[in-house]
Backbone bond lengths (Angstrom), bond angles and torsions (degrees), N, CA, C in turn:
res aa  C-N    CA-C-N  psi(-1)  N-CA   C-N-CA  omega(-1)  CA-C   N-CA-C  phi
1 X - - - 1.413 - - 1.503 114.40 -
2 X 1.346 117.05 -38.55 1.457 117.97 178.97 1.628 109.89 -74.74
3 X 1.284 115.21 -26.83 1.490 116.83 177.86 1.572 108.62 -69.91
4 X 1.317 113.75 -39.09 1.523 119.84 179.79 1.510 107.55 -71.37
5 X 1.305 127.07 -28.97 1.380 124.78 -178.05 1.507 110.32 -78.65
6 X 1.412 109.66 -35.71 1.532 117.41 -177.88 1.563 107.31 -67.29
7 X 1.419 116.52 -39.72 1.453 123.23 176.69 1.425 112.68 -58.92
8 X 1.428 115.68 -45.41 1.386 119.98 -177.56 1.451 111.56 -67.41
9 X 1.270 119.97 -38.93 1.560 123.25 176.75 1.501 107.14 -63.53
10 X 1.339 120.16 -36.31 1.451 118.05 -177.32 1.572 109.15 -68.34
11 X 1.386 112.69 -37.36 1.522 119.44 -177.58 1.465 107.98 -71.30
12 X 1.312 121.78 -37.87 1.496 122.65 174.05 1.456 114.87 -60.28
13 X 1.351 116.51 -41.55 1.339 127.47 -174.74 1.518 113.12 -69.20
14 X 1.413 109.27 -32.00 1.480 114.43 175.88 1.363 115.41 -72.14
15 X 1.437 117.09 -36.30 1.393 122.98 -178.00 1.557 108.13 -72.61
16 X 1.384 116.44 -37.95 1.470 118.16 177.16 1.569 110.71 -62.01
17 X 1.288 116.94 -48.30 1.490 122.25 179.25 1.614 109.66 -58.96
18 X 1.240 114.44 -36.92 1.406 114.37 -173.23 1.654 104.44 -75.97
19 X 1.283 116.12 -33.90 1.470 119.54 172.40 1.582 111.09 -58.42
20 X 1.200 115.56 -43.45 1.485 123.66 -177.22 1.523 107.26 -65.93
21 X 1.281 118.16 -42.64 1.500 114.67 174.24 1.528 113.61 -68.32
22 X 1.304 122.65 -28.14 1.436 121.81 176.27 1.586 111.31 -72.49
23 X 1.289 114.76 -38.02 1.506 108.76 -177.46 1.551 109.17 -78.35
24 X 1.365 113.96 -10.57 1.543 114.58 174.10 1.664 103.68 -96.85
25 X 1.208 120.43 21.55 1.574 126.22 176.69 1.487 112.39 55.72
26 X 1.266 119.20 44.76 1.557 124.89 176.83 1.387 110.95 -130.20
27 X 1.469 115.17 66.90 1.475 116.08 176.11 1.432 118.65 -58.25
28 X 1.391 122.11 -26.41 1.354 126.59 178.10 1.498 113.84 -61.10
29 X 1.323 113.33 -44.24 1.517 119.99 171.59 1.513 115.14 -64.97
30 X 1.351 112.90 -38.32 1.453 115.29 174.16 1.561 115.24 -61.58
31 X 1.367 116.74 -39.12 1.454 114.96 173.34 1.375 111.70 -71.22
32 X 1.313 129.10 -36.89 1.362 123.08 175.43 1.567 113.35 -62.16
33 X 1.298 118.31 -32.95 1.500 121.26 173.93 1.526 110.35 -62.59
34 X 1.273 116.47 -44.95 1.464 124.34 -176.43 1.578 110.33 -66.29
35 X 1.312 119.33 -31.31 1.367 123.97 -175.09 1.490 121.11 -107.57
36 X 1.399 111.27 3.25 1.351 116.04 178.97 1.476 119.73 -61.94
37 X 1.322 122.54 161.14 1.454 126.28 -175.31 1.530 106.71 -60.77
38 X 1.228 116.82 143.60 1.493 122.22 -177.28 1.564 113.40 90.00
39 X 1.272 117.85 -0.87 1.574 121.04 -179.41 1.546 105.83 -89.49
40 X 1.321 119.82 -3.56 1.522 117.44 -172.48 1.462 116.56 -55.42
41 X 1.316 112.56 -33.05 1.475 117.58 -179.00 1.492 116.77 -88.99
42 X 1.400 114.54 7.73 1.445 119.08 -176.83 1.519 110.63 -100.72
43 X 1.293 116.69 142.83 1.399 117.05 175.46 1.589 112.96 -90.61
44 X 1.258 112.00 80.89 1.373 124.29 -175.09 1.608 113.45 -110.01
45 X 1.239 113.17 6.68 1.496 115.70 -174.36 1.528 113.76 -62.63
46 X 1.341 117.77 -37.42 1.482 121.48 -177.31 1.574 107.84 -67.66
47 X 1.229 112.64 -47.15 1.555 120.95 -174.40 1.631 105.64 -64.52
48 X 1.321 116.46 -39.59 1.430 118.01 -178.57 1.649 111.81 -71.86
49 X 1.369 109.99 -39.04 1.437 111.86 175.50 1.530 113.55 -73.54
50 X 1.220 120.92 -23.20 1.545 123.83 168.87 1.403 110.74 -66.18
51 X 1.439 117.86 -51.97 1.436 124.00 -177.24 1.628 104.18 -57.23
52 X 1.263 120.34 -51.75 1.484 120.12 -170.32 1.660 109.26 -72.82
53 X 1.340 110.55 -31.44 1.597 111.62 175.25 1.487 109.33 -66.55
54 X 1.273 124.92 -41.63 1.479 123.21 179.97 1.413 110.26 -63.93
55 X 1.470 120.25 -41.31 1.459 118.67 -179.39 1.604 109.05 -67.34
56 X 1.295 115.97 -40.42 1.474 115.00 179.02 1.510 112.26 -64.82
57 X 1.313 118.57 -36.10 1.441 119.92 177.65 1.477 114.15 -62.50
58 X 1.362 112.89 -41.96 1.416 117.51 177.49 1.501 112.98 -67.21
59 X 1.381 118.93 -33.61 1.442 119.51 177.72 1.591 108.02 -72.61
60 X 1.325 117.27 -35.60 1.410 120.36 177.38 1.470 116.58 -62.12
61 X 1.347 113.46 -33.01 1.525 118.85 170.51 1.507 118.63 -53.09
62 X 1.285 109.83 -38.05 1.451 120.99 -179.54 1.559 112.84 -73.73
63 X 1.361 115.15 -17.22 1.425 120.91 177.73 1.659 110.80 -108.77
64 X 1.304 114.65 17.89 1.365 117.02 177.67 1.518 117.66 78.90
65 X 1.272 113.74 13.34 1.505 120.87 176.23 1.487 116.73 66.87
66 X 1.303 113.72 33.76 1.544 117.20 -179.93 1.468 109.98 -73.48
67 X 1.398 114.43 152.99 1.384 124.58 -167.07 1.642 109.78 -57.15
68 X 1.316 111.80 -39.72 1.526 113.75 -173.56 1.564 109.70 -62.71
69 X 1.391 114.53 -36.94 1.401 119.99 -177.88 1.542 113.18 -74.92
70 X 1.349 113.26 -22.44 1.421 116.36 179.42 1.566 114.43 -93.87
71 X 1.225 114.93 -0.69 1.478 119.61 -177.00 1.659 109.15 -57.89
72 X 1.350 117.37 -47.92 1.518 111.89 178.35 1.524 111.77 -61.57
73 X 1.410 124.41 -28.74 1.436 122.65 177.04 1.456 112.84 -70.75
74 X 1.304 111.90 -37.12 1.593 114.01 177.10 1.575 112.35 -66.93
75 X 1.311 111.37 -30.26 1.544 115.01 -179.87 1.445 107.96 -75.67
76 X 1.306 121.26 -32.07 1.564 121.79 172.99 1.537 108.33 -67.86
77 X 1.309 118.05 -46.29 1.530 118.51 174.44 1.460 112.11 -52.20
78 X 1.377 118.14 -47.03 1.447 123.07 174.63 1.410 113.73 -53.39
79 X 1.402 121.38 -47.24 1.360 128.64 -178.88 1.563 107.18 -60.70
80 X 1.305 114.85 -46.80 1.632 117.46 179.39 1.510 107.88 -59.42
81 X 1.314 121.80 -31.78 1.448 117.70 -178.21 1.499 111.08 -79.11
82 X 1.284 116.23 -28.29 1.399 119.54 175.29 1.488 116.86 -72.96
83 X 1.390 116.50 -23.85 1.394 127.60 172.81 1.550 118.21 -86.10
84 X 1.314 109.16 27.60 1.498 112.31 -178.64 1.503 115.60 -58.49
85 X 1.271 116.82 -16.67 1.423 119.61 176.51 1.577 111.17 -63.74
86 X 1.226 119.62 -20.72 1.453 126.74 174.64 1.506 110.97 -80.30
87 X 1.274 114.75 -4.45 1.459 119.81 168.16 1.644 113.02 67.81
88 X 1.273 113.44 -124.92 1.380 121.38 -168.77 1.667 112.26 -70.21
89 X 1.258 115.63 -32.32 1.427 118.21 178.93 1.522 107.44 -71.87
90 X 1.212 126.70 -39.99 1.463 121.91 171.83 1.530 112.93 -61.97
91 X 1.409 116.67 -41.94 1.396 122.98 174.76 1.588 110.13 -48.94
92 X 1.364 112.91 -57.22 1.490 119.16 -177.44 1.521 108.68 -51.70
93 X 1.332 115.20 -55.30 1.521 121.82 177.40 1.556 113.49 -46.68
94 X 1.220 113.43 -46.57 1.532 122.93 179.94 1.513 108.75 -59.20
95 X 1.321 112.33 -49.90 1.592 117.35 -174.14 1.486 108.52 -66.92
96 X 1.386 119.61 -38.05 1.405 123.90 -172.18 1.514 108.56 -72.63
97 X 1.419 122.38 -43.12 1.268 129.23 170.64 1.494 115.18 -53.93
98 X 1.261 116.36 -43.79 1.491 121.03 179.76 1.469 110.15 -70.36
99 X 1.363 116.90 -28.45 1.505 120.27 175.70 1.474 101.58 -73.71
100 X 1.226 128.91 -34.47 1.531 124.04 -177.09 1.449 107.15 -75.06
101 X 1.325 119.43 -30.69 1.485 115.16 176.77 1.498 113.40 -63.60
102 X 1.491 111.27 -46.03 1.442 120.42 176.54 1.594 110.39 -57.30
103 X 1.349 115.71 -45.83 1.481 116.89 179.79 1.604 111.69 -60.49
104 X 1.369 115.24 -38.04 1.511 117.82 179.39 1.489 112.31 -63.13
105 X 1.315 117.57 -24.26 1.504 125.39 177.64 1.521 111.32 -100.27
106 X 1.278 116.81 4.39 1.533 123.37 175.10 1.654 105.28 65.56
107 X 1.239 117.67 22.29 1.452 118.72 175.73 1.470 109.39 -87.44
108 X 1.396 113.18 84.08 1.450 116.93 -177.51 1.472 120.26 -66.68
109 X 1.269 121.59 -33.88 1.421 124.15 177.92 1.509 112.30 -65.27
110 X 1.332 119.13 -41.13 1.453 123.59 174.24 1.487 112.06 -69.32
111 X 1.253 117.19 -34.46 1.384 121.60 177.56 1.586 110.42 -64.78
112 X 1.232 116.11 -49.58 1.502 126.78 174.21 1.531 109.84 -45.97
113 X 1.329 111.74 -50.86 1.594 115.35 -174.63 1.479 107.84 -65.27
114 X 1.325 121.19 -42.84 1.481 127.18 -171.07 1.602 101.94 -69.27
115 X 1.296 119.25 -45.16 1.363 119.04 -179.17 1.517 114.40 -63.79
116 X 1.292 112.68 -41.95 1.488 110.95 175.57 1.517 118.36 -62.11
117 X 1.352 114.18 -32.31 1.416 117.29 176.62 1.602 108.60 -70.43
118 X 1.235 121.89 -34.27 1.484 126.20 -178.90 1.535 107.75 -68.75
119 X 1.295 112.95 -44.08 1.473 122.91 -175.93 1.485 109.02 -66.09
120 X 1.295 118.60 -41.01 1.428 121.36 -172.43 1.567 106.59 -72.13
121 X 1.236 118.87 -40.75 1.500 123.51 174.79 1.603 111.06 -62.84
122 X 1.270 110.78 -46.42 1.581 116.18 179.17 1.575 108.24 -61.12
123 X 1.203 119.29 -44.13 1.506 122.30 -175.41 1.527 108.77 -69.17
124 X 1.292 114.89 -36.30 1.480 116.89 -178.52 1.655 107.49 -69.55
125 X 1.362 114.09 -35.44 1.487 111.43 174.96 1.489 114.63 -69.92
126 X 1.364 115.09 -37.70 1.475 123.20 175.87 1.435 106.25 -56.33
127 X 1.289 125.71 -47.53 1.354 122.72 -176.65 1.625 115.31 -63.25
128 X 1.366 112.90 -21.54 1.405 119.05 -179.89 1.610 107.39 -98.08
129 X 1.337 116.88 10.74 1.456 116.79 179.83 1.558 115.18 75.73
130 X 1.307 117.70 23.73 1.445 123.71 -176.97 1.399 110.83 -112.20
131 X 1.306 120.33 154.01 1.555 124.41 -177.72 1.576 110.00 -79.61
132 X 1.321 114.27 165.25 1.338 117.69 -178.73 1.646 106.99 -104.28
133 X 1.326 114.41 -139.92 1.465 118.24 -175.80 1.532 108.79 -63.17
134 X 1.317 116.06 144.48 1.464 122.07 177.39 1.474 107.94 -66.38
135 X 1.430 115.35 150.57 1.457 123.48 175.85 1.472 117.58 73.31
136 X 1.412 113.49 -65.77 1.403 122.18 -178.06 1.579 109.90 -132.64
137 X 1.299 115.97 119.09 1.407 118.24 -175.43 1.551 111.17 -65.73
138 X 1.318 113.63 160.83 1.547 116.83 171.49 1.394 110.70 -62.76
139 X 1.320 122.89 -33.95 1.462 123.40 179.77 1.529 109.56 -64.70
140 X 1.273 119.52 -43.65 1.459 122.54 177.22 1.549 110.11 -65.87
141 X 1.278 120.17 -41.95 1.441 121.74 -177.39 1.526 108.94 -71.60
142 X 1.267 121.77 -24.93 1.552 123.03 177.12 1.549 108.35 -67.88
143 X 1.255 118.18 -41.30 1.461 119.09 163.90 1.458 118.00 -51.08
144 X 1.354 110.59 -59.33 1.522 117.60 -176.11 1.581 110.98 -59.65
145 X 1.222 118.92 -36.41 1.463 123.04 -179.57 1.491 113.33 -73.76
146 X 1.371 121.04 -41.53 1.471 123.87 173.89 1.466 110.81 -66.45
147 X 1.288 118.85 -33.93 1.418 120.77 177.17 1.613 109.61 -68.68
148 X 1.262 114.99 -42.19 1.463 121.12 -179.14 1.623 109.31 -58.22
149 X 1.205 115.76 -44.04 1.460 123.10 178.96 1.548 118.64 -85.76
150 X 1.428 112.41 9.72 1.466 119.46 169.63 1.572 108.64 69.91
151 X 1.284 122.42 28.39 1.433 125.95 167.18 1.420 111.50 -101.04
152 X 1.417 112.77 82.97 1.556 115.68 -164.79 1.493 110.80 -75.99
153 X 1.341 122.57 -39.37 1.384 121.72 173.42 1.622 113.07 -45.48
154 X 1.311 109.24 -57.56 1.498 119.88 -175.31 1.516 107.78 -61.12
155 X 1.423 116.48 -40.83 1.480 117.54 176.30 1.483 115.51 -58.61
156 X 1.254 115.31 -48.04 1.497 122.03 179.97 1.557 113.64 -61.46
157 X 1.379 113.86 -41.35 1.532 119.31 176.46 1.635 106.62 -62.31
158 X 1.382 113.17 -47.43 1.658 112.99 -172.97 1.455 103.55 -67.36
159 X 1.283 126.14 -38.41 1.446 122.89 179.17 1.532 115.06 -59.90
160 X 1.343 113.72 -39.75 1.450 120.95 175.72 1.501 110.17 -62.06
161 X 1.276 122.29 -44.28 1.368 129.83 176.38 1.530 111.63 -61.00
162 X 1.343 115.30 -45.90 1.443 122.77 177.91 1.423 112.75 -56.63
163 X 1.347 113.51 -49.22 1.510 122.32 -179.16 1.577 109.28 -57.84
164 X 1.368 113.16 -39.15 1.561 115.03 -176.86 1.526 108.37 -76.16
165 X 1.265 123.98 -26.21 1.401 128.01 -173.11 1.495 114.86 -98.35
166 X 1.283 114.79 -41.58 1.521 121.50 -177.34 1.427 110.86 -103.66
167 X 1.327 126.90 -7.78 1.405 128.73 -175.32 1.587 114.24 87.10
168 X 1.308 114.89 160.52 1.349 114.71 179.13 1.639 116.29 -75.52
169 X 1.283 110.34 146.05 1.458 117.68 178.35 1.536 113.21 -154.94
170 X 1.342 117.31 168.05 1.433 115.12 172.55 1.450 115.44 -56.66
171 X 1.348 115.95 -37.98 1.419 117.87 -174.97 1.569 114.76 -63.92
172 X 1.416 118.64 -37.80 1.410 120.71 175.75 1.480 112.36 -77.88
173 X 1.335 117.60 -31.04 1.502 118.32 177.31 1.542 114.31 -69.70
174 X 1.282 114.44 -41.23 1.439 116.33 177.97 1.558 112.74 -65.70
175 X 1.331 113.37 -42.27 1.465 117.00 179.69 1.542 113.85 -60.13
176 X 1.348 107.56 -45.24 1.563 115.46 178.97 1.455 110.34 -66.06
177 X 1.349 115.24 -40.59 1.588 112.10 179.91 1.570 109.67 -61.11
178 X 1.419 115.28 -40.78 1.521 116.71 -174.93 1.579 108.33 -69.56
179 X 1.355 118.02 -35.42 1.426 118.96 177.45 1.569 111.24 -64.00
180 X 1.381 120.00 -47.15 1.386 127.89 177.67 1.539 109.47 -57.95
181 X 1.307 116.77 -43.79 1.438 118.56 -176.70 1.512 110.98 -63.91
182 X 1.252 115.55 -40.32 1.459 123.11 179.84 1.512 111.24 -71.31
183 X 1.271 118.04 -22.17 1.530 120.77 178.31 1.518 108.51 -93.27
184 X 1.377 114.56 9.54 1.512 119.76 -179.96 1.637 112.40 58.30
185 X 1.369 112.08 30.12 1.441 112.08 172.28 1.477 107.23 -100.29
186 X 1.309 112.96 77.91 1.584 119.97 -171.17 1.549 113.50 -60.85
187 X 1.337 117.75 -40.47 1.483 120.31 -179.63 1.514 108.21 -58.42
188 X 1.324 117.88 -55.08 1.420 122.28 -175.38 1.499 109.91 -62.27
189 X 1.363 114.26 -38.91 1.556 116.44 -172.66 1.562 103.55 -70.36
190 X 1.358 120.15 -40.80 1.454 121.21 174.81 1.551 113.26 -52.23
191 X 1.262 113.41 -46.42 1.500 120.98 178.92 1.560 109.52 -57.18
192 X 1.240 117.58 -38.95 1.441 120.48 -177.93 1.441 111.06 -74.79
193 X 1.293 113.10 -41.22 1.530 114.00 -178.71 1.508 113.72 -65.13
194 X 1.380 109.12 -34.90 1.582 111.61 173.97 1.465 110.10 -65.43
195 X 1.360 116.06 -45.36 1.440 118.64 -178.54 1.555 105.85 -55.35
196 X 1.280 124.78 -40.93 1.483 129.53 176.04 1.478 111.64 -53.30
197 X 1.365 114.28 -51.43 1.472 112.28 177.29 1.413 116.38 -64.97
198 X 1.362 116.99 -38.14 1.519 119.69 178.46 1.603 107.84 -61.54
199 X 1.287 118.88 -38.30 1.530 118.00 -177.99 1.522 110.51 -70.87
200 X 1.387 114.01 -35.29 1.375 115.25 178.62 1.562 118.38 -65.66
201 X 1.455 114.75 -25.12 1.399 122.09 177.41 1.610 106.76 -71.04
202 X 1.364 113.39 -38.56 1.417 119.09 -177.05 1.526 112.88 -70.41
203 X 1.495 113.72 -54.14 1.330 119.60 -164.78 1.589 109.50 -97.85
204 X 1.301 117.96 -9.63 1.406 123.38 174.05 1.623 115.20 51.45
205 X 1.385 115.05 39.84 1.347 116.74 177.66 1.543 115.69 -69.81
206 X 1.380 112.20 164.16 1.506 115.18 178.11 1.481 109.74 -86.67
207 X 1.426 114.99 85.47 1.445 119.55 -175.14 1.565 111.36 -129.71
208 X 1.312 113.94 43.99 1.521 119.63 -176.26 1.596 108.13 -51.09
209 X 1.234 120.29 -52.08 1.434 120.03 179.24 1.560 115.69 -57.56
210 X 1.273 112.07 -48.88 1.453 120.63 -174.15 1.530 106.13 -64.22
211 X 1.249 122.40 -44.71 1.422 126.07 -177.56 1.524 109.55 -67.12
212 X 1.378 121.15 -36.06 1.374 123.64 172.31 1.467 114.68 -60.12
213 X 1.370 114.42 -42.90 1.515 121.40 171.68 1.439 110.76 -56.55
214 X 1.432 116.63 -48.45 1.477 114.98 -178.57 1.479 114.84 -62.86
215 X 1.369 114.76 -39.13 1.408 118.68 177.77 1.490 113.18 -61.89
216 X 1.292 118.31 -47.05 1.405 118.92 174.18 1.636 118.53 -57.35
217 X 1.187 113.26 -39.64 1.563 122.26 -176.76 1.655 100.25 -73.49
218 X 1.220 123.24 -35.86 1.407 123.75 -173.78 1.658 109.66 -77.35
219 X 1.188 113.11 -12.81 1.576 116.34 177.17 1.502 111.34 -77.02
220 X 1.328 116.61 -18.24 1.562 114.29 -178.10 1.503 111.42 -61.80
221 X 1.282 114.97 157.24 1.538 119.00 -179.57 1.521 109.50 -59.88
222 X 1.349 118.03 -37.48 1.436 118.23 -175.54 1.509 113.54 -58.62
223 X 1.323 113.47 -37.41 1.522 122.76 179.41 1.497 110.38 -69.09
224 X 1.326 112.70 -45.71 1.370 117.97 -179.48 1.637 115.67 -61.28
225 X 1.333 108.67 -42.59 1.483 116.78 174.03 1.499 115.83 -59.93
226 X 1.379 110.00 -45.56 1.564 121.02 -179.17 1.531 102.49 -61.84
227 X 1.267 122.87 -45.88 1.471 120.57 -172.65 1.412 112.27 -73.52
228 X 1.328 124.62 -7.75 1.481 123.06 174.99 1.452 112.46 -93.91
229 X 1.387 117.04 -8.28 1.437 117.57 -176.06 1.607 110.05 -83.17
């Protein structure tokens, strides 16, 4: 019994650490954490499939969402369906991945429907004190996907909700900064990019490109003027 409890604790710690890497925008380290030696006895298959499916969907978007590039995402969706024993968590993963497929093909209406389903289940679990999707919540992914398809108002709104529900993180801060910048809300975007640099000093995530982006944005006169107020 003690051995089983110790193994369960190690598995939970691995999933939590992978989640921390994801909110710090470091999916590569999240995958390393999930596949490290000693994880063989952990049930991390769904989380790993979700991680890889999201990465594949993002790459597919750059290729126009062709079926060959989406094959790994559809495989992850199939796995989520097979893991129905995990109940609502697998259901959320399936909906989010379907939304990511729709986003890769710029099918915004389909994406919206899938996200609505995922968010409904995740909110229901949250109301019962239960967690949502592993690694990246449906609320966070809603912001990412709306940003990806250039619907910046929806992206900003989704990131605000994600921050309220999942807590503040570099992931939501960067996404919100980008959405606000594209909405020409420079003052608010400056504030979020400053928040990102503050978070980086505390958390020290591997975010070289993102911090360079923040630094470049904060050099504009609007940010310097806002900082003096």
